[in-house]
C-alpha positions, 0 to 999 in steps of 0.5 A: 169752397173758398179754395175753389173760388181762389183757384178759379180767380187765379186761373182767370187772372192767368188766362187774361195775362196770357191773352194780353201777352198774345194780343200784344205780341200780335200787335207788335209784329204787325207794326211797320218798322222804319227800315221796312217802310224805307225799303217799300217806299224805295221800291214804290219810287222805282216802280213809279219811275218805270211804270208811271204812265201805265197805271195798271202796271204800276198798281200791279207792281205796287201789289207785288211790292206789298206782298214781297215785304208782307205789308198792307196799304193800311200799315203804310197809311198808319205809318205815315199818319203816325210819323206826320205827328213827329217831324224829326222822325220824318226827317230821319226817314226821308234821309234814309229814303234819299240815301237808298235811292242814291245807292240804287241809282249808283248801283244801276248806273255802274258798269 
């Protein structure tokens, strides 16, 4: 009888550990990296420059960008909220964004 209870307790503990690992890996995989945020933001900026006056086209382009990078607006918003708490991280992200935008500008202006 005690042996059966021990087996059940160990099985339940293993089940909970496996569930924790699965949920933790799902959470980690959906977090937005700095690199992906920079790319998405750069693409948003380019789209805004191209379609700024045409709100419908701009919104359509934003949806395409989110889909291309497999990101949701909620993930973008959460990233911004988290980085607003850490000015040093924000500074690093903005430096990367500016650098990428400058690279894009050079790339499009070169013959």
